[in-house]
Every structure is written in C-alpha cells, then in structure tokens.
All heavy atoms as an XYZ file, in Angstrom:
910
protein
N       4.584      4.553     20.324
C       5.011      4.072     19.016
C       3.776      3.933     18.125
O       2.890      3.131     18.406
C       5.712      2.721     19.154
C       6.175      2.103     17.857
C       7.489      2.708     17.401
O       8.073      3.501     18.121
N       7.922      2.348     16.211
N       3.725      4.700     17.041
C       2.601      4.626     16.129
C       2.736      3.384     15.253
O       3.821      3.087     14.751
C       2.530      5.880     15.250
C       1.427      5.746     14.214
C       2.317      7.128     16.108
N       1.647      2.655     15.105
C       1.628      1.464     14.250
C       0.688      1.695     13.080
O      -0.290      2.436     13.179
C       1.167      0.245     15.031
C       2.084     -0.163     16.175
C       1.556     -1.402     16.889
N       0.228     -1.199     17.453
C      -0.868     -1.812     17.031
N      -0.812     -2.676     16.021
N      -2.029     -1.592     17.600
N       1.002      1.029     11.955
C       0.121      1.037     10.795
C      -0.566     -0.317     10.728
O       0.100     -1.356     10.856
C       0.899      1.286      9.502
C       1.738      2.564      9.429
C       2.342      2.721      8.044
C       0.920      3.786      9.805
N      -1.865     -0.304     10.531
C      -2.637     -1.544     10.506
C      -3.351     -1.649      9.166
O      -4.142     -0.772      8.807
C      -3.663     -1.589     11.649
C      -4.447     -2.893     11.602
C      -2.961     -1.418     12.992
N      -3.040     -2.744      8.447
C      -3.658     -2.974      7.143
C      -4.881     -3.874      7.280
O      -4.972     -4.684      8.205
C      -2.677     -3.650      6.169
C      -1.431     -2.856      5.868
C      -0.190     -3.555      6.364
O      -0.307     -4.394      7.280
O       0.895     -3.257      5.854
N      -5.783     -3.754      6.325
C      -6.928     -4.658      6.240
C      -7.319     -4.798      4.777
O      -6.939     -3.955      3.944
C      -8.104     -4.133      7.057
O      -8.512     -2.864      6.586
N      -8.060     -5.871      4.476
C      -8.609     -6.016      3.135
C      -7.946     -7.053      2.265
O      -8.397     -7.289      1.142
N      -6.896     -7.697      2.716
C      -6.274     -8.732      1.913
C      -7.140     -9.982      1.872
O      -8.170    -10.062      2.532
N      -6.713    -10.947      1.077
C      -7.459    -12.196      1.011
C      -7.234    -12.927     -0.288
O      -6.264    -12.668     -1.005
N      -8.149    -13.846     -0.567
C      -8.074    -14.684     -1.764
C      -9.115    -14.213     -2.763
O     -10.285    -13.994     -2.404
C      -8.331    -16.139     -1.375
C      -8.460    -17.159     -2.509
C      -7.137    -17.281     -3.264
C      -8.905    -18.505     -1.947
N      -8.714    -14.068     -4.005
C      -9.625    -13.623     -5.052
C      -9.251    -14.337     -6.346
O      -8.091    -14.717     -6.537
C      -9.554    -12.091     -5.217
C      -8.189    -11.648     -5.711
C     -10.658    -11.567     -6.126
N     -10.230    -14.509     -7.209
C      -9.959    -15.133     -8.505
C      -9.353    -14.124     -9.473
O      -9.546    -12.906     -9.334
C     -11.245    -15.698     -9.096
C     -11.761    -16.939     -8.389
C     -12.915    -17.589     -9.134
O     -13.679    -16.918     -9.816
N     -13.031    -18.904     -9.007
N      -8.630    -14.642    -10.442
C      -8.053    -13.797    -11.478
C      -9.143    -12.926    -12.129
O     -10.221    -13.423    -12.435
C      -7.381    -14.663    -12.531
O      -6.785    -13.875    -13.537
N      -8.856    -11.650    -12.296
C      -9.829    -10.711    -12.831
C     -10.665    -10.014    -11.782
O     -11.393     -9.062    -12.091
N     -10.555    -10.456    -10.545
C     -11.329     -9.870     -9.465
C     -10.687     -8.619     -8.890
O      -9.658     -8.136     -9.381
N     -11.296     -8.104     -7.831
C     -10.846     -6.860     -7.206
C     -10.721     -7.025     -5.698
O     -11.438     -7.832     -5.087
C     -11.841     -5.735     -7.492
O     -11.941     -5.478     -8.879
N      -9.817     -6.256     -5.124
C      -9.672     -6.144     -3.678
C      -9.340     -4.697     -3.347
O      -8.732     -3.989     -4.151
C      -8.547     -7.035     -3.150
C      -8.797     -8.533     -3.006
C      -7.513     -9.238     -2.579
C      -9.905     -8.808     -1.990
N      -9.731     -4.292     -2.154
C      -9.395     -2.954     -1.678
C      -8.642     -3.095     -0.364
O      -9.179     -3.631      0.608
C     -10.646     -2.103     -1.480
C     -10.381     -0.662     -1.057
C     -11.696      0.115     -1.021
N     -11.511      1.522     -0.708
C     -11.543      2.024      0.514
N     -11.738      1.225      1.545
N     -11.376      3.327      0.706
N      -7.400     -2.627     -0.350
C      -6.598     -2.622      0.873
C      -6.729     -1.265      1.546
O      -6.753     -0.225      0.877
C      -5.133     -2.899      0.559
C      -4.815     -4.193     -0.203
C      -3.301     -4.337     -0.370
C      -5.396     -5.393      0.494
N      -6.802     -1.298      2.874
C      -6.863     -0.068      3.648
C      -5.785     -0.094      4.718
O      -5.402     -1.166      5.198
C      -8.239      0.091      4.303
O      -9.245      0.231      3.329
N      -5.320      1.081      5.094
C      -4.279      1.195      6.114
C      -4.601      2.393      6.993
O      -4.897      3.479      6.485
C      -2.923      1.371      5.456
S      -1.554      1.585      6.598
N      -4.533      2.177      8.291
C      -4.793      3.251      9.236
C      -3.693      3.271     10.282
O      -3.196      2.218     10.697
C      -6.154      3.043      9.905
N      -3.343      4.466     10.730
C      -2.324      4.622     11.770
C      -2.984      4.653     13.138
O      -4.095      5.152     13.296
C      -1.528      5.900     11.532
N      -2.268      4.141     14.143
C      -2.815      4.094     15.501
C      -2.707      5.428     16.223
O      -3.262      5.589     17.321
C      -2.094      3.012     16.312
O      -0.711      3.322     16.424
N      -2.004      6.387     15.616
C      -1.852      7.699     16.218
C      -1.458      8.729     15.171
O      -1.339      8.394     13.988
N      -1.259      9.953     15.572
C      -0.928     11.005     14.604
C       0.502     10.877     14.095
O       1.395     10.444     14.821
C      -1.122     12.291     15.407
C      -0.880     11.891     16.818
C      -1.377     10.493     16.947
N       0.686     11.268     12.840
C       2.008     11.365     12.228
C       2.049     12.696     11.492
O       1.197     12.948     10.643
C       2.276     10.217     11.231
C       2.203      8.853     11.918
C       3.652     10.387     10.563
C       2.295      7.665     10.957
N       3.017     13.531     11.825
C       3.092     14.828     11.152
C       4.197     14.806     10.101
O       4.927     13.834      9.967
C       3.319     15.942     12.172
C       4.587     15.745     12.982
O       5.339     14.779     12.726
O       4.836     16.559     13.889
N       4.289     15.887      9.368
C       5.330     16.040      8.344
C       5.408     14.849      7.387
O       6.494     14.358      7.068
C       6.692     16.276      8.997
C       6.729     17.546      9.812
O       6.604     18.644      9.287
N       6.869     17.396     11.119
N       4.233     14.385      6.926
C       4.184     13.259      5.999
C       4.620     13.709      4.608
O       4.099     14.685      4.081
C       2.768     12.661      5.944
C       2.430     11.999      7.280
C       2.653     11.635      4.811
C       1.000     11.492      7.368
N       5.581     12.996      4.038
C       6.058     13.274      2.685
C       5.297     12.430      1.665
O       4.953     12.906      0.592
C       7.570     13.004      2.584
C       8.043     13.130      1.140
C       8.339     13.929      3.490
N       5.063     11.161      2.016
C       4.371     10.278      1.085
C       3.759      9.112      1.840
O       4.216      8.745      2.924
C       5.328      9.754      0.016
N       2.715      8.535      1.257
C       2.090      7.317      1.752
C       2.019      6.350      0.572
O       1.922      6.776     -0.585
C       0.671      7.569      2.249
C       0.458      8.675      3.267
C       0.165      9.994      2.551
C      -0.705      8.339      4.183
N       2.023      5.061      0.886
C       1.945      4.149     -0.244
C       1.895      2.694      0.159
O       1.689      2.367      1.338
N       2.063      1.851     -0.871
C       2.001      0.404     -0.696
C       3.193     -0.249     -1.388
O       3.559      0.127     -2.507
C       0.701     -0.134     -1.293
C      -0.508      0.319     -0.543
C      -1.215      1.468     -0.733
C      -1.124     -0.371      0.552
N      -2.239      1.546      0.174
C      -2.215      0.426      0.975
C      -0.884     -1.572      1.211
C      -3.043      0.048      2.031
C      -1.714     -1.941      2.253
C      -2.777     -1.140      2.651
N       3.775     -1.216     -0.712
C       4.831     -2.053     -1.252
C       4.333     -3.495     -1.218
O       3.355     -3.806     -0.548
C       6.106     -1.929     -0.411
C       6.837     -0.627     -0.563
C       6.284      0.568     -0.112
C       8.093     -0.574     -1.161
C       6.967      1.771     -0.256
C       8.790      0.617     -1.310
C       8.216      1.784     -0.846
O       8.897      2.966     -0.988
N       5.034     -4.359     -1.936
C       4.729     -5.785     -1.853
C       6.013     -6.581     -1.876
O       7.032     -6.117     -2.383
C       3.787     -6.214     -2.978
C       4.334     -6.078     -4.394
C       3.244     -6.388     -5.408
N       3.702     -6.200     -6.782
C       2.915     -6.281     -7.852
N       1.614     -6.558     -7.715
N       3.404     -6.094     -9.061
N       5.909     -7.783     -1.331
C       7.062     -8.683     -1.293
C       6.657    -10.032     -1.856
O       5.717    -10.656     -1.336
C       7.580     -8.849      0.137
C       8.894     -9.621      0.209
C       9.173    -10.134      1.601
N       9.230     -9.085      2.596
C      10.327     -8.436      2.948
N      11.465     -8.706      2.349
N      10.282     -7.517      3.896
N       7.368    -10.444     -2.900
C       7.204    -11.791     -3.431
C       8.125    -12.732     -2.662
O       9.147    -12.298     -2.135
C       7.556    -11.829     -4.917
C       6.695    -10.931     -5.764
C       7.224     -9.790     -6.354
C       5.353    -11.210     -5.962
C       6.433     -8.955     -7.135
C       4.557    -10.386     -6.739
C       5.098     -9.250     -7.316
N       7.800    -14.015     -2.575
C       8.649    -14.953     -1.833
C      10.102    -14.893     -2.297
O      10.382    -14.957     -3.494
C       8.019    -16.309     -2.146
C       6.588    -16.001     -2.419
C       6.592    -14.671     -3.110
N      11.008    -14.733     -1.346
C      12.424    -14.714     -1.663
C      12.927    -13.428     -2.267
O      14.089    -13.348     -2.675
N      12.079    -12.408     -2.334
C      12.476    -11.136     -2.947
C      12.400    -10.006     -1.916
O      11.801    -10.142     -0.859
C      11.540    -10.800     -4.121
C      11.478    -11.858     -5.195
C      12.738    -11.888     -6.008
C      12.573    -12.830     -7.186
N      13.823    -12.888     -8.009
N      13.028     -8.867     -2.254
C      12.910     -7.678     -1.428
C      11.566     -6.990     -1.683
O      10.930     -7.207     -2.716
C      14.035     -6.687     -1.746
C      15.394     -7.203     -1.327
O      15.452     -8.024     -0.378
O      16.403     -6.786     -1.940
N      11.175     -6.157     -0.749
C       9.958     -5.371     -0.954
C      10.142     -4.434     -2.146
O      11.222     -3.863     -2.341
C       9.645     -4.533      0.281
C       8.741     -5.224      1.280
C       8.326     -4.311      2.392
N       9.437     -3.874      3.205
C       9.376     -3.712      4.509
N       8.244     -3.975      5.146
N      10.413     -3.270      5.180
N       9.060     -4.271     -2.929
C       9.109     -3.349     -4.067
C       7.929     -2.399     -3.996
O       6.851     -2.766     -3.487
C       9.080     -4.113     -5.398
C       7.792     -4.862     -5.673
C       7.751     -5.478     -7.065
O       8.804     -5.915     -7.561
O       6.651     -5.513     -7.651
N       8.133     -1.207     -4.530
C       7.069     -0.219     -4.532
C       5.962     -0.648     -5.481
O       6.225     -1.049     -6.611
C       7.612      1.137     -4.962
C       6.580      2.252     -5.103
C       6.002      2.619     -3.752
C       7.204      3.467     -5.777
N       4.722     -0.537     -5.017
C       3.551     -0.773     -5.859
C       2.948      0.564     -6.287
O       2.726      0.822     -7.465
C       2.490     -1.609     -5.121
C       1.245     -1.788     -5.987
C       3.050     -2.963     -4.710
N       2.673      1.408     -5.302
C       2.059      2.705     -5.589
C       2.285      3.618     -4.402
O       2.340      3.153     -3.258
C       0.555      2.553     -5.846
N       2.421      4.905     -4.697
C       2.578      5.869     -3.619
C       1.899      7.164     -4.015
O       1.691      7.451     -5.210
C       4.045      6.126     -3.280
C       4.806      6.932     -4.308
C       6.302      6.834     -4.113
N       6.753      7.450     -2.881
C       7.259      8.682     -2.791
N       7.317      9.439     -3.857
N       7.699      9.138     -1.627
N       1.547      7.956     -2.996
C       0.950      9.262     -3.228
C       1.696     10.241     -2.336
O       1.866      9.994     -1.135
C      -0.572      9.237     -2.968
C      -1.196     10.601     -3.249
C      -0.911      8.743     -1.567
C      -2.716     10.557     -3.340
N       2.135     11.344     -2.917
C       2.903     12.323     -2.166
C       1.971     13.231     -1.378
O       0.743     13.221     -1.554
C       3.746     13.165     -3.119
O       2.915     14.048     -3.864
N       2.567     14.035     -0.528
C       1.782     14.980      0.242
C       1.014     15.958     -0.633
O      -0.051     16.450     -0.235
N       1.531     16.220     -1.830
C       0.866     17.144     -2.747
C      -0.137     16.432     -3.651
O      -0.801     17.083     -4.456
C       1.906     17.854     -3.613
O       2.611     16.921     -4.406
N      -0.221     15.094     -3.524
C      -1.206     14.343     -4.310
C      -0.667     13.680     -5.556
O      -1.426     13.035     -6.284
N       0.611     13.822     -5.818
C       1.202     13.171     -6.993
C       1.291     11.665     -6.760
O       1.762     11.228     -5.712
C       2.598     13.729     -7.269
O       2.506     15.142     -7.485
C       3.214     13.070     -8.485
N       0.847     10.895     -7.748
C       0.861      9.443     -7.612
C       1.934      8.817     -8.500
O       2.253      9.341     -9.574
C      -0.504      8.834     -7.967
O      -0.876      9.257     -9.277
C      -1.571      9.276     -6.972
N       2.457      7.702     -8.038
C       3.463      6.930     -8.770
C       3.063      5.465     -8.699
O       2.666      4.995     -7.633
C       4.856      7.108     -8.142
O       5.190      8.497     -8.114
C       5.908      6.353     -8.936
N       3.168      4.764     -9.826
C       2.796      3.356     -9.872
C       3.901      2.518    -10.505
O       4.600      2.959    -11.421
C       1.517      3.161    -10.701
C       0.294      3.789    -10.095
C      -0.101      5.071    -10.445
C      -0.465      3.089     -9.158
C      -1.225      5.651     -9.880
C      -1.597      3.660     -8.596
C      -1.964      4.941     -8.957
O      -3.080      5.503     -8.391
N       4.039      1.305    -10.013
C       4.908      0.330    -10.663
C       4.282     -0.001    -12.012
O       3.051     -0.056    -12.143
C       5.021     -0.890     -9.766
C       6.124     -1.857    -10.140
C       5.676     -2.916    -11.124
O       4.498     -3.301    -11.069
O       6.493     -3.322    -11.982
N       5.102     -0.234    -13.021
C       4.588     -0.367    -14.389
C       3.516     -1.442    -14.541
O       2.525     -1.249    -15.257
C       5.741     -0.661    -15.356
C       6.589      0.563    -15.641
O       6.147      1.693    -15.323
O       7.704      0.399    -16.172
N       3.687     -2.572    -13.881
C       2.758     -3.685    -14.105
C       1.367     -3.446    -13.516
O       0.433     -4.183    -13.847
C       3.337     -4.980    -13.537
O       3.345     -4.961    -12.123
N       1.230     -2.443    -12.663
C      -0.083     -2.197    -12.051
C      -0.765     -0.955    -12.601
O      -1.909     -0.673    -12.239
C       0.021     -2.100    -10.505
C       0.768     -3.290     -9.933
C       0.656     -0.794    -10.061
N      -0.078     -0.221    -13.457
C      -0.673      0.996    -14.015
C      -1.961      0.654    -14.764
O      -2.016     -0.296    -15.538
C       0.310      1.671    -14.974
C       1.466      2.358    -14.282
C       2.425      2.975    -15.286
C       3.584      3.656    -14.582
N       4.573      4.210    -15.540
N      -2.991      1.439    -14.503
C      -4.284      1.209    -15.127
C      -5.148      0.193    -14.411
O      -6.334      0.046    -14.717
N      -4.575     -0.517    -13.440
C      -5.341     -1.525    -12.680
C      -5.484     -1.154    -11.213
O      -6.512     -1.437    -10.599
C      -4.668     -2.896    -12.795
C      -4.549     -3.417    -14.201
C      -4.047     -4.871    -14.217
N      -2.714     -5.025    -13.657
C      -2.419     -5.832    -12.634
N      -3.369     -6.568    -12.079
N      -1.183     -5.929    -12.195
N      -4.453     -0.537    -10.635
C      -4.449     -0.187     -9.217
C      -4.595      1.323     -9.061
O      -4.093      2.105     -9.868
C      -3.142     -0.616     -8.557
C      -2.948     -2.104     -8.415
C      -3.768     -3.028     -9.054
C      -1.920     -2.600     -7.622
C      -3.580     -4.387     -8.922
C      -1.708     -3.963     -7.476
C      -2.536     -4.852     -8.130
N      -5.255      1.729     -7.976
C      -5.407      3.147     -7.666
C      -5.110      3.373     -6.186
O      -5.743      2.751     -5.320
C      -6.830      3.638     -7.969
O      -7.147      3.382     -9.340
C      -6.946      5.136     -7.693
N      -4.162      4.250     -5.909
C      -3.826      4.607     -4.526
C      -4.537      5.916     -4.184
O      -4.642      6.815     -5.023
C      -2.299      4.731     -4.342
C      -1.695      5.825     -5.211
C      -1.934      4.919     -2.874
N      -5.017      5.998     -2.950
C      -5.718      7.210     -2.531
C      -5.553      7.402     -1.032
O      -5.282      6.450     -0.292
C      -7.206      7.133     -2.897
O      -7.830      6.061     -2.212
N      -5.737      8.635     -0.607
C      -5.703      8.941      0.821
C      -7.125      8.879      1.363
O      -8.098      9.158      0.667
C      -5.086     10.308      1.059
C      -3.661     10.388      0.571
C      -3.010     11.696      0.918
N      -2.703     11.815      2.340
C      -1.867     12.720      2.833
N      -1.284     13.578      2.033
N      -1.634     12.785      4.151
N      -7.231      8.534      2.635
C      -8.531      8.482      3.259
C      -8.920      9.823      3.853
O      -8.241     10.827      3.660
N     -10.011      9.839      4.593
C     -10.476     11.068      5.224
C      -9.519     11.532      6.321
O      -9.390     12.732      6.577
C     -11.873     10.872      5.801
C     -12.907     10.666      4.715
O     -12.791     11.206      3.618
N     -13.930      9.877      5.009
N      -8.859     10.591      6.965
C      -7.834     10.911      7.963
C      -6.499     10.963      7.230
O      -6.212     10.095      6.406
C      -7.798      9.854      9.078
C      -6.692     10.153     10.085
C      -9.154      9.783      9.777
N      -5.678     11.955      7.524
C      -4.485     12.184      6.698
C      -3.474     11.052      6.767
O      -2.601     10.961      5.901
C      -3.820     13.504      7.077
C      -3.246     13.554      8.475
C      -2.511     14.858      8.732
O      -2.513     15.741      7.861
O      -1.914     14.976      9.818
N      -3.583     10.182      7.755
C      -2.674      9.043      7.842
C      -3.265      7.769      7.240
O      -2.660      6.709      7.338
C      -2.278      8.778      9.297
O      -3.472      8.706     10.102
C      -1.376      9.881      9.831
N      -4.462      7.851      6.665
C      -5.080      6.690      6.025
C      -4.688      6.641      4.556
O      -4.675      7.673      3.870
C      -6.602      6.758      6.113
C      -7.125      6.510      7.517
O      -6.305      6.204      8.398
O      -8.341      6.629      7.714
N      -4.412      5.419      4.082
C      -4.095      5.237      2.667
C      -4.749      3.951      2.185
O      -4.776      2.956      2.914
C      -2.574      5.237      2.416
C      -1.875      4.121      3.174
C      -2.254      5.180      0.931
N      -5.298      4.000      0.979
C      -6.015      2.867      0.415
C      -5.391      2.451     -0.918
O      -4.758      3.257     -1.591
C      -7.484      3.231      0.189
C      -8.142      3.755      1.432
O      -8.139      3.107      2.467
N      -8.710      4.963      1.354
N      -5.642      1.199     -1.276
C      -5.190      0.703     -2.575
C      -6.322     -0.121     -3.170
O      -6.650     -1.183     -2.640
C      -3.928     -0.150     -2.448
C      -3.323     -0.623     -3.765
C      -2.764      0.546     -4.565
C      -2.228     -1.674     -3.520
N      -6.908      0.378     -4.244
C      -7.940     -0.354     -4.960
C      -7.261     -1.128     -6.085
O      -6.582     -0.531     -6.930
C      -8.988      0.603     -5.527
C     -10.078     -0.036     -6.388
C     -10.872     -1.054     -5.583
C     -10.990      1.027     -6.979
N      -7.440     -2.436     -6.071
C      -6.783     -3.307     -7.044
C      -7.844     -3.986     -7.903
O      -8.643     -4.770     -7.394
C      -5.931     -4.352     -6.323
C      -4.921     -3.756     -5.363
S      -3.856     -4.993     -4.592
C      -5.030     -5.845     -3.542
N      -7.871     -3.640     -9.172
C      -8.802     -4.227    -10.132
C      -8.071     -5.146    -11.100
O      -6.855     -5.043    -11.270
C      -9.530     -3.131    -10.914
C     -10.448     -2.301    -10.061
O     -11.111     -2.820     -9.157
N     -10.521     -1.004    -10.344
N      -8.833     -6.015    -11.740
C      -8.276     -6.925    -12.738
C      -7.025     -7.624    -12.200
O      -5.969     -7.644    -12.852
C      -7.950     -6.174    -14.031
C      -7.605     -7.100    -15.173
O      -7.962     -8.279    -15.167
N      -6.886     -6.578    -16.151
N      -7.149     -8.198    -11.034
C      -6.010     -8.846    -10.394
C      -5.549    -10.062    -11.179
O      -6.363    -10.778    -11.797
C      -6.363     -9.232     -8.967
C      -6.304     -8.075     -7.966
C      -7.129     -8.393     -6.728
C      -4.866     -7.758     -7.604
N      -4.244    -10.294    -11.141
C      -3.623    -11.401    -11.858
C      -2.881    -12.291    -10.869
O      -2.463    -11.813     -9.804
C      -2.643    -10.861    -12.902
C      -3.264     -9.881    -13.885
C      -2.218     -9.306    -14.818
C      -2.847     -8.317    -15.798
N      -1.836     -7.756    -16.724
N      -2.686    -13.559    -11.205
C      -1.935    -14.441    -10.294
C      -0.561    -13.882     -9.932
O      -0.086    -14.088     -8.805
C      -1.826    -15.737    -11.096
C      -3.043    -15.747    -11.955
C      -3.248    -14.310    -12.341
N       0.063    -13.149    -10.832
C       1.386    -12.596    -10.532
C       1.341    -11.417     -9.562
O       2.387    -10.894     -9.180
C       2.103    -12.170    -11.827
C       1.295    -11.272    -12.742
C       0.591    -12.056    -13.847
O       0.049    -13.154    -13.569
O       0.559    -11.540    -14.993
N       0.150    -11.000     -9.165
C       0.012     -9.990     -8.108
C       0.045    -10.616     -6.718
O       0.051     -9.898     -5.713
C      -1.297     -9.216     -8.267
C      -1.348     -8.368     -9.521
O      -0.335     -7.714     -9.833
O      -2.407     -8.371    -10.183
N       0.060    -11.935     -6.653
C       0.090    -12.630     -5.365
C       1.354    -12.270     -4.607
O       2.472    -12.453     -5.104
C       0.010    -14.141     -5.568
O      -1.250    -14.477     -6.161
C       0.162    -14.877     -4.245
N       1.182    -11.733     -3.398
C       2.311    -11.256     -2.596
C       1.784    -10.809     -1.237
O       0.566    -10.767     -1.012
C       3.012    -10.078     -3.285
N       2.709    -10.465     -0.349
C       2.353     -9.791      0.892
C       2.470     -8.292      0.642
O       3.505     -7.821      0.168
C       3.261    -10.220      2.060
C       2.871     -9.469      3.337
C       3.172    -11.720      2.276
N       1.408     -7.553      0.948
C       1.355     -6.113      0.706
C       1.531     -5.356      2.025
O       0.908     -5.702      3.033
C       0.024     -5.746      0.055
C      -0.031     -6.144     -1.403
C      -0.125     -7.481     -1.772
C       0.018     -5.196     -2.421
C      -0.145     -7.866     -3.107
C      -0.004     -5.561     -3.759
C      -0.084     -6.901     -4.089
O      -0.110     -7.274     -5.412
N       2.358     -4.314      1.986
C       2.681     -3.519      3.165
C       2.338     -2.061      2.917
O       2.710     -1.510      1.860
C       4.173     -3.599      3.483
C       4.690     -4.972      3.775
C       5.106     -5.828      2.764
C       4.787     -5.444      5.097
C       5.586     -7.090      3.021
C       5.278     -6.713      5.371
C       5.674     -7.522      4.332
O       6.155     -8.772      4.602
N       1.686     -1.428      3.853
C       1.505      0.010      3.724
C       2.707      0.716      4.340
O       3.409      0.167      5.192
C       0.190      0.489      4.326
S       0.068      0.401      6.100
N       2.915      1.932      3.893
C       4.121      2.674      4.261
C       3.806      4.166      4.349
O       3.047      4.700      3.536
C       5.204      2.438      3.198
C       6.398      3.325      3.317
N       6.630      4.393      2.475
C       7.431      3.296      4.185
C       7.757      4.986      2.827
N       8.270      4.331      3.853
N       4.385      4.804      5.337
C       4.323      6.260      5.459
C       5.735      6.779      5.655
O       6.487      6.257      6.502
C       3.415      6.713      6.620
C       1.959      6.368      6.315
C       3.572      8.207      6.874
C       0.984      6.746      7.423
N       6.109      7.767      4.868
C       7.416      8.415      4.990
C       7.236      9.779      5.642
O       6.451     10.604      5.161
C       8.060      8.566      3.619
C       9.408      9.260      3.638
C       9.949      9.496      2.239
O       9.491      8.900      1.270
N      10.932     10.376      2.118
N       7.971     10.000      6.686
C       7.926     11.266      7.421
C       9.291     11.926      7.339
O      10.319     11.253      7.399
C       7.546     11.005      8.877
C       7.556     12.223      9.785
C       7.200     11.806     11.206
N       7.119     12.947     12.115
C       8.109     13.347     12.907
N       9.262     12.705     12.896
N       7.953     14.378     13.698
N       9.304     13.227      7.155
C      10.552     13.985      7.130
C      10.460     15.123      8.132
O       9.686     16.059      7.947
C      10.812     14.552      5.724
C      11.115     13.523      4.655
C      12.555     13.031      4.665
O      13.361     13.539      5.465
O      12.865     12.133      3.856
N      11.267     15.004      9.199
C      11.358     16.077     10.194
C      12.653     15.835     10.941
O      12.729     14.889     11.724
C      10.158     16.061     11.125
N      13.651     16.657     10.682
C      14.983     16.439     11.272
C      15.498     15.042     10.945
O      16.065     14.342     11.799
C      14.944     16.658     12.788
C      14.455     18.014     13.147
C      15.158     19.181     13.086
C      13.138     18.338     13.584
N      14.354     20.220     13.478
C      13.124     19.747     13.783
C      11.980     17.605     13.828
C      11.981     20.421     14.206
C      10.845     18.272     14.263
C      10.863     19.667     14.443
N      15.252     14.634      9.712
C      15.661     13.306      9.280
C      14.460     12.488      8.834
O      13.315     12.823      9.160
N      14.760     11.433      8.094
C      13.679     10.600      7.553
C      13.293      9.516      8.545
O      14.144      8.898      9.191
C      14.135      9.970      6.233
C      13.157      8.948      5.675
C      13.559      8.479      4.301
N      12.709      7.397      3.844
C      12.587      7.047      2.570
N      13.261      7.692      1.624
N      11.800      6.041      2.228
N      11.979      9.246      8.607
C      11.513      8.105      9.378
C      10.463      7.379      8.542
O       9.587      8.011      7.956
C      10.905      8.534     10.718
C      10.382      7.334     11.515
C      10.052      7.674     12.927
N       9.591      6.486     13.643
C       9.308      6.476     14.931
N       9.415      7.580     15.647
N       8.913      5.351     15.507
N      10.558      6.061      8.507
C       9.620      5.226      7.761
C       8.759      4.415      8.734
O       9.282      3.818      9.674
C      10.370      4.276      6.830
C      11.105      5.007      5.733
O      10.425      5.469      4.794
O      12.340      5.131      5.816
N       7.471      4.390      8.450
C       6.525      3.572      9.209
C       6.015      2.470      8.274
O       5.689      2.744      7.112
C       5.331      4.399      9.682
C       5.679      5.490     10.663
C       6.164      6.719     10.226
C       5.509      5.296     12.038
C       6.475      7.722     11.121
C       5.809      6.300     12.943
C       6.292      7.506     12.477
O       6.605      8.504     13.371
N       5.914      1.253      8.808
C       5.475      0.107      8.014
C       4.346     -0.629      8.716
O       4.355     -0.755      9.953
C       6.620     -0.874      7.794
C       7.723     -0.348      6.947
C       8.885      0.226      7.356
C       7.772     -0.355      5.504
N       9.658      0.578      6.270
C       8.991      0.232      5.122
C       6.895     -0.791      4.512
C       9.362      0.391      3.787
C       7.258     -0.642      3.191
C       8.471     -0.057      2.829
N       3.425     -1.143      7.921
C       2.430     -2.058      8.457
C       3.011     -3.455      8.579
O       4.138     -3.717      8.162
N       2.212     -4.349      9.154
C       2.689     -5.709      9.394
C       2.573     -6.589      8.156
O       3.153     -7.680      8.105
C       1.903     -6.349     10.549
C       0.509     -6.882     10.188
C      -0.538     -5.800     10.009
O      -0.262     -4.611     10.171
N      -1.760     -6.223      9.665
N       1.847     -6.123      7.147
C       1.688     -6.881      5.916
C       0.374     -7.634      5.875
O      -0.108     -8.122      6.895
N      -0.199     -7.707      4.682
C      -1.434     -8.462      4.477
C      -1.286     -9.288      3.203
O      -0.794     -8.784      2.182
C      -2.665     -7.532      4.416
O      -3.855     -8.314      4.339
C      -2.624     -6.589      3.217
N      -1.689    -10.545      3.272
C      -1.507    -11.456      2.145
C      -2.600    -11.236      1.109
O      -3.791    -11.177      1.447
C      -1.553    -12.908      2.623
C      -1.452    -13.952      1.517
C      -0.083    -13.996      0.880
O       0.933    -14.010      1.578
N      -0.034    -14.043     -0.456
N      -2.185    -11.120     -0.141
C      -3.107    -11.091     -1.274
C      -2.770    -12.287     -2.155
O      -1.628    -12.432     -2.598
C      -2.976     -9.778     -2.076
C      -3.773     -9.863     -3.377
C      -3.442     -8.599     -1.235
N      -3.761    -13.137     -2.382
C      -3.567    -14.324     -3.202
C      -4.581    -14.303     -4.341
O      -5.785    -14.181     -4.096
C      -3.735    -15.603     -2.389
O      -2.808    -15.598     -1.301
C      -3.497    -16.834     -3.243
N      -4.084    -14.406     -5.570
C      -4.945    -14.395     -6.753
C      -4.849    -15.761     -7.416
O      -3.771    -16.174     -7.837
C      -4.533    -13.292     -7.740
C      -5.523    -13.224     -8.902
C      -4.447    -11.942     -7.037
N      -5.970    -16.438     -7.487
C      -5.994    -17.775     -8.093
C      -6.317    -17.674     -9.587
O      -7.054    -16.794    -10.020
C      -7.026    -18.648     -7.388
O      -8.325    -18.112     -7.565
N      -5.753    -18.594    -10.341
C      -5.985    -18.574    -11.796
C      -7.212    -19.375    -12.191
O      -7.805    -20.059    -11.382
C      -4.756    -19.134    -12.511
O      -4.475    -20.434    -12.045
C-alpha cells in the first residue's frame, strides 16, 4: 500500500511563508494529477491547488497569486509554496494524487496542520 507523507506545516505569522512537501512511499503509475486540499474545522476538504500530468495548474481563487504548486524531481513528489499567508489559510492541508488505470484511484496524505497567527 503506497502512502503519501507530507512535511512542512507549522505555525507562521500573517504575511509569512511556508513550503509543504509530499512524497510517496512507493511508485504510482498513470498519474492524472497531483495537488493539495485543505480542511477547515467542520467543513469538507476543498481543493487548494493541483497540477495535471501535462503541467496545467489550477488554484482556488483565494490563493491565486500567493500559492504555487509544483512537482518535485521524483514524479510522485508534489510541493506547495505558500506566500503572504493569512489567518484564514489556517487549516489541515492534505496532499493528493489521482491515478487513472482501469478506474480512478485517489491517494491521500495524513494531513499537516498550517496555523497562521494574526
């Protein structure tokens, strides 16, 4: 069973930056997209940013111009650079990989807490 492991969360002041990283414990083929979601207390997970296999990026409106999603040197690695963080960015962030091969399969990380103080 391949697992995704996130790192880089923590506490930062408003206006600061954090870089989240995600690595898979094993190979994953037929990747359609990689990305990051977040969950606010009492809410469902929402998409923050994703990058497709062809390199097309998509961002949630509130993070456009502040967050940058990128792939790492290993094809299953995905990073999220978060600049100009705001208190409303406080959430648990999850990395995600979507695989398509005889059906869809989603891989999720365990989540990493990001807290932005005002």
